N, C-alpha and C positions, 0 to 999 in steps of 0.2 A: 075680692072675688076673682080678679084677673089672675092672681097667683094660683088659686085653686083650679080654675079652668085650664090654665096652662099645664099644670101637673096632670090633670085628667086627659088633656089632649096628648101629651107625651106618652102617658100610660097606654092610651088607646092605640097610638101609632106603633109602639113596640110590641104589645101583646097581640095586636090585630083586633079590628072592630068585632069580628065574629066571636073571638075568645072572650072579650070583656062584656059585650052587649047582647050576645046571643041573637035571637030573631030580630032585634032592633037594628042590627047592623045594616039591614036592607034600606034603612032610612038615611044612610050615609052619616052616621053619628060623628065621624071624624071631621066632616065639613061643618056640621052644626056646632061642634065644640070649637073649631077654629074661628067661626064667625062670632060666637059668644065671647070667646077670649079676646078677640080683636075689639069688640065693642066695649068690653070691660076695661081694656087697656087704654082707650082713647084719652081719659082724663090725665094720664100720667105721661103721655108721649112727650110733651114739651119739657117736662121736668127731667126726663131721662137723658136729654141732650144727644139723642140717637143720631141726629143729622150732623153732628160734629165728628162722628166715627168714620174712618175710611172704609171700614167693613160694610157699612150700610150702602155706600156707593158701589162697592165691589159686588155685592149681591144683586143690585140693580143691573150692573154690567153683565153678570153671569146670566141673568134672566134674558137680557137682550141677546147674549151669545147663544143661548138655547134656541131662541126664536130664529136667529139668523142661520144657525146650523140646519134647522129643519126647512127653512125657506130655500136654501141652496140645494136641498135634495130634490126639489121640484114636486114633492108630494105635499100639497098644502093641507090636506086632511090630517096630517100627522102633527101639525104645529100645535094645536090646542092640547092634545093629549100629552105632548112633551112638556109644554109649559106648566100644565097642571100637575105633571109628575115631579117637577122641580120645585115649584113654589111652596108646597106644604112643608118640605124639609127646611128650606131656607127661612120660612116664616117663623120657625121656632127661635131663631136668633133675635128677632124683634120682640117676641113675647118674653123671652128671658131677660133681655136688657131692660125692658119697660117695667116688668112686674117684680123682678127680683132685685133686692136692694141690700140685704144684710147677710151675715154669715149663716144665720138660722135658715134663711130662704135657700141658700146653697146646700145646706144640709138636707132640706126637704127634697131638693132636686136629686141629690145623690142617693137619698133613700128610695125615691121613686124608681130610679134606674136599677138599684139593687133588688127591689121587689120584683121587677121584671125578670132580672137574671135569676134570682132565687127560685121563682115560680117555674121558669123554663127548665132549670136544672132538675128540679124535683119531678116535673112531668117526664122529662127525658130519661132520668135515672130509673123512675118507676117503670116505664115502658121497657127499659133494658133488662131490669130484674125479672119482669113478667114475660120476657121474650116476646113482647108485642112489637115485632119488627116492622109491622105496617103502620105503626104510630107516626103521625106527622112530625113529631119532635125527634125522630131518628132518620138519618140519611145513610143509605148503604154505600159503602166504599168498595169499588171493584178491585180485584187483585190483578196482577200482571198476567196470569194465566186464565183470566175470565172468572165469572162468578163473583160472589160477595165475599170480601175478605173480613170486614168488620163493619160496625155501625157507629156513626158519629152523631153527637148531640148537635141540634140546631134549634133555632127559635122560629117564630112566626113573622109574618109581614116582611120587612126588609132585612131582618136578621135570620132569614131562613137558610142561610149558608153557614156551615160550622166555622169557617174562617172569619166571617163577619161577626158572628156571635162572640168568638174568642177575642176579636179586636175590641168589642164593647167591654168585655169583662176585664181585660188586661189594663185598659185605660181607666176603668172604674176603681181599680184597687187603690191607687193613691188618693182618690176622692174619699174613700172610707175613712181616711185619717182626719177628715174634717171633724169627726166625732171624738178624736183623741183629746183626753184631758190629763194633764200631767198630775201624777200623784193619785189617780183614781183607777186602781187596777181592776176592780170588778166591772166598772163601766167600760174600760178599754177592751177587756176580754169579750164582753157581751156585744158591744157596738162596733168594734174594729177587728179584732183578731179572728173571732168566729166567722163573721161575714167574709173576711178575706180568704180564710181557709175554704169556705164554701165556693167562692169564686174560682179559686185555683183548682178545686176539684172539678168544677164545671169546665174549666179550660182543658183539663186532662180528658174529659169525656168528648170534647170536640176533636181531639187528636190533631190539632192544628200545628203544623211546623212553623208557620209564621208567628203563631201565638207564643211558641217557645222562645223565639228570638226576641220578640217584643217584651216578654216577661224578663228575660235577661237584661235587656236595655233598661227597663224600669228599676230593677234591682241595682244595677250599676250606677245609673244616674241618681237614684234616690238615696243610696247609701254612701256614696263617695264623700258627701259633705260631712257626714257624721263620723265616719271611720276612716276616710281616706280612699284614694283611688285604688291602691294595690290591694288592701283587704276587701274592698267591694268587688274587685275583679276576681279575687279568689273565691268569694262567696258565689258570684255568678257562675264561675266555672264548676263549683260544687253542685249548684242547682242543675246545670246542664248535664252533669254526670248522673244525677238522680233521675232526670227525665229520660235518659237513655236506658237506665236500668229498669224503670217501670214501664217502658214501652209507650211513652207519651205519643210518639208519632205513628203508632200502630204498625211498627215494623218497617216503616219507610225511612230512607236515608234523609238526613238533614245536611245537604251538600249542594254545590253548584251543579254537579252532574245530575242529581236527582231532580233538579228544577230546570232541566234543559227544555222541557215543554214550555215553561214560562218564558224562558229566554227567547224561544222562537216566537212567542206571542209578542214580546217586546219588539222584536225585529219587524214583525208585521205592522205593529203600531207605528214604528218609525217610517215605514214605507207609506202608510196612510197619511202621516204628517207631511211627507214630501209631496204626495199627490193632491192633498187638500190642506194646504198650509194655513189658510186664513180662518175658515169657519168649520173645518172638519167634515166628517162623513155624516154627522147628524147625531143628536142626543140619543144615547142608548142603542146605537146601531153597530157597535164594534163587533158584536156576535155574528153579524151578517158577513163578516170578512174573514173570520177565523173560527175554528170549531170550539175553542175555549175562550174565556174572557182574557183581558190583557194582563191581569194579575199585577198591575202596577197603577197606583192612583194617578201619577203624573201622565203616564202614557195614555190611559183611557180618557183623561180629560183633554189632552192635546189632540188625540186622534178623533174624538167625537165633536169637540167644540173648536178645534183649531188653536192656533197660537193666540188668537183674540180671546177665546174663552179661558185658556190657560193663564193669560195675563191677569184677568179678573180673579181667577181662583187664587193665584199667588198674592194678589192684592188683599185678599181676605186673610190668608194664612200668615203672611209676613208680619203685619202689624199685630196680629194676635200673639204670635210667639214673642215679638219684641215687647209688648205690653206686659206679658206674663214674666218675662225675664227682668224687665225694669222694676217691677214690683217686688221681685224675689231678692233683690240686692238690698242689704241692710243699709238704710240711710237714717236710722233713728238718731236724732241729735242728742247730744249729752245735755242734761238739764243745766240751765244757767242759774246760778245762785244770785239773783238780783232781787231788789225790793219789788219790782213790778210783777214778775212772775210769781213771787211768793205771796204777794197780796191778792193776786187774782185767784190763786189756788185756794186761799182760805176765805175768799169772799169778803175782804175787809177793804176799807178806804182810809188812807192816811191823809186826812185833811180836817181842818177845824169844822166842828159841827155845832149848829145852834139848836136851841130847844125847839122841838116840834110842836106845832099847834094841836095835832091830833092826840097828843098825850094828855091834854086836859089839865085842869088846875091841880089835880092830885099827882102830877108827874114829879119825878125827882128833879132836883135842881140841875141846871145846865152843867154839862160835863166840862172838864178842862179843855181849852181850845186845842191843846196838843194831843188829846186822847183820841183813840180810834173808836169808830162807830161801826158796828157790824151792819152789813147790808141787810141781813135778815131783820135787824132791830128796827129799821126805818121803813120796812115794807109792810103795809097793812095786810092783815090776814085775809081781808075781804077780797083782795085782788087775786089770791090763790084760788079761792072758791069759784070765782067767775071763769076760770079756765075750763073749757069743755073737756070732759073726760076722754072722749075719743081722740082729741088732739094730743092730750098728754100721753095716751097709750101709743099713738103713732110716733111721737117724738122719742119715746123710750125704745120702741122697736127698731128705729133707724139709727140708734146710737152706734157710733163707729167702734169696731174692735180696737184693741191696743195695736200700736204700730208693729210690734213683734208678731202679733197674731196675723195681721194682714200679710206680712212678709212670709210667714209660715204657710198659709193657705195658697199664697202665690207660688211658692216652690212646689207644693203638692200639685197644683194645677199645671205647672210647667212639666213636671214629671209625667202627669197624665197625658199631656199632649205628645211628649216624646214617645210614650208607649203606643199611642194611637197612630202616629206617623211611621214608626218603625214597622208596625203591623201593616199599615197602609202601603208601604213600599212593595209588599207582595200581594196586595189585594186591589180590586178594581172598584173602589167605593169612594169616588171623588165628591159625590153629592149626598152622602148619607146624612141623616138627621143628627147623628152623634157629633159630627164635625161642627155643625152650627150651634148645637147646645153648648159644647165646650167653648166655642168662640164667644157666646153670650156670657158664660160664666166668667171668662177672663175679663170681659168688660165690666162686669159687676164688681169684681175685685179691684180692677184698675180705677173705677170710679171712687171706691172707698179709699184707695191710696191717694188719689188726687184730693179728695176732701180732707184727708189727714195730712196733706202736704208732705208725703214721703215718696212721691213718684214724680219723674220728670214730665214735662208737657208731652202731648201727643206728637207723633211724627208730622213734620210739615208735608203738605200735599205733594209738593214737587219731589221730595225725597221718597215718598211712598210710591209714586209713579215710576221714578227712576229705578229704585231697587226692585220693584215688581217686574219691570221689563228685563232687567239683568237676571233676576232670579228665574224667570220663565225660560230664557235661553240656557242658563246655567244648568237647570234641572234636566233638560233634554240632552245637554252635552254629557252630563254624568251618566245617564242611561246609555248613551252611545259608547262611552269609554268602558262601561261594564260589559257591554256586548262584545267589544273588541277584545277585551282581556279574556272573556270566556271562550271566544273563538280561537285565540292564540294558545290557550292552555289545553284546549281539547284536541289540538293537532300536534 
């Protein structure tokens, strides 16, 4: 039940309560679903080992950072709306970690996100064909000389910006390969290739320049292991040429000069960090200091929550990337040809066996002392009947995939995260639900890898804190260097 309610909660969050529930949205269906999902998840919290994950403490720290950032503004009435604006997104991490346990569960989650994307693309494209430019799924893009230049596809709720929607789709493309099955061409075409083609078409309708760069990063990172870095780079270059020919960006340049407004926003963000270094200017308040958003996930997080908030954000992201990378490295041990592993695999026991009492007087004579007795032969069938059916089904559902399959979906998840953060470098979405969903998915895969003994232990707490502090400062330094280079090249 917790799994179903979590999927319904995510579906409601992405489509918007009014879209999915109609008049019932006035009853705050998203809050009701979150509460029901939480109650249904309680029996599995202890089993999930969620308190051993550094990401859990990072989310608590981020919540405290949101609270402190609003307290420092002096407007106490804004504290509760800010906290309630952050918690529902971060809450999905706990729901995913607790309720999702198998590869099939991850497939259901990827399918839910695809349903959201496919529905949004259909609505936007239909409005575009009908020239219904007042449709909420279309956003007008102004030209340099004023007026509307073209219309861009967008979603509802927190993906109501074309760039945000493109970020979701480009990071979802690798996840569709969860459905890939080697040697099954019809299945792969239906469940993988056609959905990916629809997502790419939707990305084109958003005309997102950041989406182009993120798609190239996904192609390069995902293909280099199969075909090599140079061929993958050539393919990525060919895709970029195609996007230029078809007018993916809507006639806008994809260059540093074209993004000068974003660079100016980064500079304003750095100034805000200097003036409010510890707790920032307040959650969601960057727009009060500049006419456009920061267009950079790191800058918006540090400017709004300060270095204190950025530290916790990095503490969530860093172990997530590390765990995904650790699972993606092949550590499958070669099979050892010894009698112990051989006997275990066949379910036999090499030891003398005496005649069993339950065989009765009509049983065959005792076997030779050196013979092997099958475990199945000495297990009464009545014991199997006593096993509850629902427990047997649960054990079957939670059976681990093969080590090679765990490594494969780990690589796909790592590619998805790469696409998400490449797009996020040009967007101001540090606290969007997608980040916490992907973080939860990584932990599900990492838990499977730990159970299969093909992944290293979690990072030690001291190392997590140390690397998070270094990473926080390092990210700000990278932004500063990029600004300096842009300033030098523009003069």
